[in-house]
Phi, psi and omega in degrees: 000124175282120185271123178243116182244098181282152175260160178298323180298319179294316181293321179296322179296332179266003180073027182251153177232119181288158176290330186211144174260129175267111177273110189286317181087163184297313182296314181295340179269320191247336180276126185301320180291316182290336178298328178295322178292319177303313180296322181291325175297319178296321178299319180295313180300317181291321183297322182267009176061039172274127177287118183220168176205163174243164178278338181065229183290350178276351178276128177243172177303141181294339184100000181303311181300320180297317181294316181294334179275356177096005180265080183296325181297312180296319178303311183295325176297312181295317181296315182295324177295319179293317179299320179299318179293313181299315180291329178297330178263004179058043180287134180245324185232135184229136170242141179220150179268000183245120179300331179292313176296316179304309182296317184292313182291322183285322189249336182261325183292325180305326179294344179251010177097004180261098184248113183220157170275116185241129177231151176275153185296334177290327176293319179296316179299316179299319179297318181292326176292316180298327180277357179080012181274341175233139180227187179241048184298323180255028184286004181299334181294345179252003181298131180083357179276153172251112183254135174236144180256128176267120182282114174295142185302313184285341177274315183278273183300327182288325185225009174060032176262100181241322189278325184305309180296326180289321179293330177291337180267335184295338182285346181284153176276071185208179180251118178269118182242151181255141171283157184296330175254100184216170180052231185293346178254018183295154179260134177302145180291340181113354182277340185299154179063030179066014179297335180298334188257008182241163179283155179299147177275136183304134174080001181245139177285135177295144184296323180294329175292322176298321180294329180295334177297323178293322179296314180297320180294326179281352182056038179274143174244004170223126175256119178267137182232163176223024183212132181295331179285320174299320180304314180296312184291319179293321178297320177294321179296320179298321180300331183281335185247344187229085184296334180276355180057040179278335176275124182258142175247117184226143173284153180299328176297319179294318179297318180296318179298316180294319182292334180260005177063035182272000000 
């Protein structure tokens, strides 16, 4: 599939308005691993003929890290700049692959005048499966696998999105298993509170290593994720327990693309 990713500026120049804006996010733009997920989300949108666009260089950080760090002034500056750009293009609906971006735009921006319909990419995938636009025709690659879904904090406990990602996995010819700490009782991957960017504290087990104990207990050989930060932490955790790299960490968008032969 030849991937065509239009920008809002290009569509506006042609007098077109997309059905949905894909908010890529910082990780999806700059992290090499997350860039693969970005491309797969675009493949899905293109495959089902959804008219979409990205902001490209006009997209800035949502301000989530600044807000969580306590810098409300910087957050509001970043948010207002983004709202100005979004409103300038008359954006109504946004899909994003990052639960942090999802939470911030959906729940923080309305207080500053930015009101949009925001969905996470797992919700969109689940909707497309329900509509029959996505199937598991090439799902043989997951046959016999045991897949478990790791609930991202901002997607699950933060926004009560638990069923959409699981329903997207249920169509596969595979076994969906739950870790003992899941859904509202899920364990953080370890990236929260900027822990992803700091060195381990002496004498303490890393949270992602702790999470791997749940994976081993569930006997899963595929960990499904819906967050680029979880992806990083879970992948690092797997390296510590699985020297043969038999346990795979994949985003639901990647699993969907493979299952549909895109």
